[in-house]
N, C-alpha and C positions, 0 to 999 in steps of 0.2 A: 136957146143956145145963143150966146153972145158972139160978137165978132171975132173976139180973141180966141174963143174955143173953136169956131169955125175955121179960122187960120191954122190953128194947131192941128185940127183933124185933116185938113187938106194936105198940109205938109207931111203928116205921118202917112196918109194914104199914098201920096206921090213917092215917098221914100220906099214904102212897101212894094209898090208897083216895080221899082227897080230891082227887087229881088225875086220877082216872079220867075217860076220855072215852067216856061211855055214853049218848048222846042217844037211841038207839033202844030199848034194853032198860031203860034207867033202873036197871040192876042194877050198881052201882059195886063193884068188887073191888080190894082192895090186897093185896100179898104182900111178905114179906121172907124172904130165905133166909140161912142161915149157912153159910159154906164151911168146909171142913175146916181151912183156915188161920185161920179166926176172923173173916173179913171178912163184912160185911153187904151185900146187894144188894136193892134194892126194884124193884117193878114194879106197874103198874096195868093194868087192861084198857083196851084200845083198840078201838073199834068202827068200822065203815065202813058206808056205805050199801049197799055189797055185802057182805051179811051173812056169807058164808063167809069173808071176809078179816079177821075179828075175831082179835085176839091177846089171850089170857088173861093176867091179872097174874102168875100163877105163872110162865108161859113167858117173859114179858118179863124178870122177875127172873133166871131161870135163864140166859137168853140173854145178858144183861149180864155175868153172872159168867163164863160160858164165853168171851165175847169178850175178857175180861181175863185169860184163861189158867187159870182155875179149872176143875177136873174132878171135884170131889167136894163134895157138899153133905151136911150133917148134920141140918139142920133147916129146915122151912118153916112160916111162920105165914101164914094167909089170913084176911083180914078182910072180912066181908060184913055188910050191915045186915039179917040175918035171924035169927030165933030158932026153932029152935036154928041155930047158924052152919052155913053151907053148906060142903060138902067140895069139893075140886077136881074138875073134870070128868074124864072118862076120859082125854082127850088128855093133859091136864096130869099125871095120875097116871102115864102112860107116860113122859113126859119127866122127872118127878121120879125115877121108878125108874131110868132111864138114868144119872143122875149121883148118886143117893142111894138105893139099894135098901134101905138100913138107916135112912134118914132118919126122924126124927120129924115128923109133920105135925099142926100145931095149927090148928083151925078156930075162929075167934073172931068176936065182934061188938063194936060200939062200947060196949056195956053191960058188956063184960068177961067175958061167958059164954065158955068155952073147952072144946074137946073135943080130947083128944090121941088120935092114932092112929099106928100104925106103917104103913110102906108095904105090908108083908105083909097087914095088915088091909085096906087100901084096894084093893090090887091083888094078890089072891091068884094064885099061879102067873103072876106077871108075866113078860113076854117081854123078854129082854135079850140082852146080847153072848154069853152062854154058850149061848144057844139057836141061834145061827148056826153053819153049818159053818166049819171052819177054813179061812181064806182065804190062809194063808201059803204 
């Protein structure tokens, strides 16, 4: 990912964070993903009074890309208002791994602090398609 793509993803994730619906946790999160074909998709967290029905920003962005036919992501930027920037939750790590086992994950905050990680660092020994028995 080049510096221009990185800047675009950060701006898109920060903008998505502003649209988060987080009246219960007050923890707004924005995410932007870069697909293998170079398209950018964004997402924000969406909460519900029935807490287990929350959907994280990372998954919203990935599901939007998948619903448009993409199957591979190369980078994810997650923006939270914490210092240091917060990393994706375990569930999001698993979904990112499904579509981007080699993706770069950048955790950032509005102040511009950024931490880069690989999926292997965030989800060592991640469970994926190769771990399932052949169903053919």
